[in-house]
C-alpha positions, -999 to +999 in steps of 0.1 A: +341+414-253+323+382-264+306+357-241+334+331-242+359+357-232+337+368-203+334+333-189+372+326-194+380+359-176+358+350-147+373+315-144+408+329-145+401+353-117+387+324-096+418+303-102+442+330-093+422+337-061+423+299-052+461+297-058+468+328-037+447+318-007+452+280-009+415+274-006+389+262-029+367+290-042+334+282-059+331+294-095+313+327-099+290+326-129+290+364-132+303+391-109+281+416-093+284+450-111+295+483-097+267+503-081+254+533-100+269+556-074+304+542-082+299+544-119+280+574-133+274+558-167+240+546-178+233+510-168+229+499-205+265+511-210+282+493-181+269+458-188+288+434-211+260+421-233+265+385-246+257+382-283+225+365-293+205+374-262+171+391-261+162+417-234+132+413-212+106+440-219+095+439-183+131+443-169+151+462-194+185+478-188+169+512-184+156+520-149+119+511-146+108+498-112+131+519-091+146+553-088+180+538-094+191+519-125+195+482-123+229+470-112+227+433-120+216+411-149+202+376-151+203+354-182+180+325-188+182+291-205+164+305-235+188+335-239+168+364-223+184+390-202+167+405-171+181+437-155+173+440-118+184+457-086+206+434-064+194+449-031+158+442-040+165+406-050+187+400-020+160+414+004+135+389-009+158+359-009+172+340+021+200+323+001+213+350-022+190+339-049+200+303-051+236+313-041+240+328-076+247+364-065+283+365-052+292+376-017+303+413-014+339+402-010+338+385-044+323+415-063+343+424-094+348+457-112+330+448-144+293+444-150+286+409-162+256+386-164+246+359-139+231+328-155+199+315-139+188+279-148+153+288-156+133+297-187+124+334-192+087+327-186+094+312-152+120+338-141+097+365-153+070+353-127+096+350-100+110+385-105+075+400-107+069+384-073+102+399-060+091+433-070+055+427-059+041+438-093+014+420-114+024+399-144-011+390-156-006+412-187+016+384-201-012+359-197+010+331-183-006+297-183-012+279-150+016+255-157+041+284-158+027+299-126+029+265-109+065+259-120+075+294-107+058+288-074+075+254-070+109+269-078+106+297-052+121+277-023+152+270-044+157+308-046+153+313-009+117+325-010+090+306+010+058+307-010+037+310+021+055+342+030+051+358-004+018+345-018-007+360+005-043+374+001-046+400-026-009+400-037-005+400-075+006+363-078-022+352-054-048+369-076-033+353-107-034+318-092-070+324-079-081+334-114-075+298-125-097+284-097-130+283-117-114+264-146-086+243-129-097+241-092-081+208-083-048+220-098-049+253-079-059+236-047-032+210-050-005+237-056-018+257-026-019+227-004+016+216-013+029+249+000+005+254+028-012+284+012-043+282+033-059+314+020-056+303-016-068+268-008-098+281+011-108+305-017-104+277-042-124+250-023-159+262-033-150+254-069-143+218-058-178+211-045-186+194-078-153+176-081-155+138-080-132+128-052-128+093-067-108+110-094-080+120-070-049+101-080-020+092-058+002+120-071-024+147-062-030+131-028+007+130-021+012+167-032-018+178-010-006+160+020-028+145+047-040+178+063-054+194+031-066+161+018-086+156+050-100+192+047-113+185+012-129+152+022-145+167+053-159+196+032-177+172+009-188+148+037-199+177+060-221+193+034-237+161+024-245+152+060-259+187+067-282+185+037-295+151+048-303+165+082-322+194+067-342+172+044-354+150+074-371+180+090-409+178+080-431+209+076-451+220+105-487+208+105-514+233+107-544+231+130-571+207+118-598+223+097-629+208+082-614+208+047-581+192+058-580+166+085-548+152+102-551+122+080-549+144+049-519+162+063-502+129+068-503+123+031-483+155+026-458+143+052-454+109+034-451+125+000-425+149+013-406+122+031-405+102-002-392+132-021-366+140+005-354+104+005-349+106-032-329+138-028-309+123+001-300+093-020-284+114-046-272+142-023-241+161-035-221+189-018-228+211-048-266+208-050-280+243-057-307+261-038-327+263-070-326+226-075-339+220-040-367+245-044-379+231-077-378+195-065-398+201-033-422+227-047-435+200-071-452+184-040-476+214-039-491+203-073-510+175-056-523+195-026-557+210-024-554+226+011-540+261+009-528+259+045-508+228+036-494+245+005-484+275+027-468+252+053-448+234+025-436+268+010-425+280+044-406+247+050-389+249+016-379+285+022-364+277+056-345+247+041-330+268+013-319+295+037-303+270+061-286+252+032-272+285+019-256+290+054-238+257+054-201+263+051-189+258+015-151+262+021-125+241+038 
C-alpha cells in the first residue's frame, strides 16, 4: 500500500463515521496500531511504511528502549520515521501529544504512521526527553535544543516538570552555559527553569548588561531579569564595601610611627578607589591580590607589610564567599 492510498483510506473511514453519526469527526492523520499482544507479528512487519522515508537510528522499528516492541510511528517533515510506545508517550503528555494520537475509540486495525509537524532533529530531542534518555551523542546544536524545549508545551509537556537537575536534557543545556550563557539563561528564564538559570548565572558575571536587547528582556520576563541585574549590582556593591575596609594598624614602634602608617592607609585607599571605580562582578581573586600586593613594594616596615598581607588575604576570602549566582 502506498502513502497516498493510506491517507485516502484514513479519510474515507472518517467520512463514513461522520455520515453514520451525524457529527463532525476531526481527521485522523494516522490510526493507532494494534498492540503487540493482539498481533504476534514483529513490529517491523505490522507497520505500513510510506515510500521514501528514512528510519531513525535512535527509535527503529525493532524494540530497543522497552521490553515490548513499539506500537506507533511518527513521521517528520523531513521524512524520518520514529517508532515508539504509545503508552510511554501518552504518560508524558497532557494532551495526547498535541492531539495527534487518536482516542482509543478511534483506533483502527492497521498500523499506520502519524505525521508530526517537526523536523527529525527536534522530534529526536523531544522523544529522548519522553524516554528520559540522553541524546548528547548526536551533538545537537543549542538552537535545536532550544527549539525542542520551546515546542514541549505544544505536546502537553511542561518544561519545568521535565527539565530538572541532572536529567539528560538539563545536562545538555547546561553544557552550553560556558559558551552561550545568555542564550541558556534566557531559555531557562522563559520556562521558569530556576535550577538551570541558577547554574548558568555564574557564567554571566562578565556579561555586559547593556547588550541585553528587548527580545531577550521580554523572553526572560521581569523576575529573571531582575535576578540577573541584582546579581551584578549586589556583587559590585559587596566588593566596594570590602575595599573600603583598611588594614589594622600595628602598635607604634621606633622604626614605624603612626604618621608612617598613615602613608600606607592613604596609598591603600588610593589603590582601593581605583579598583572600586572599575569594579566588575567578575573580578577575580588573583587580580585583587596582585593589585593590592603592589603596595608592599613601597613599604619598609615589616609589620606594615604583614598587616597589608593579612588584610588582602581576608579581603580575598570574603570576596570568594560573596554569592555568585542569582
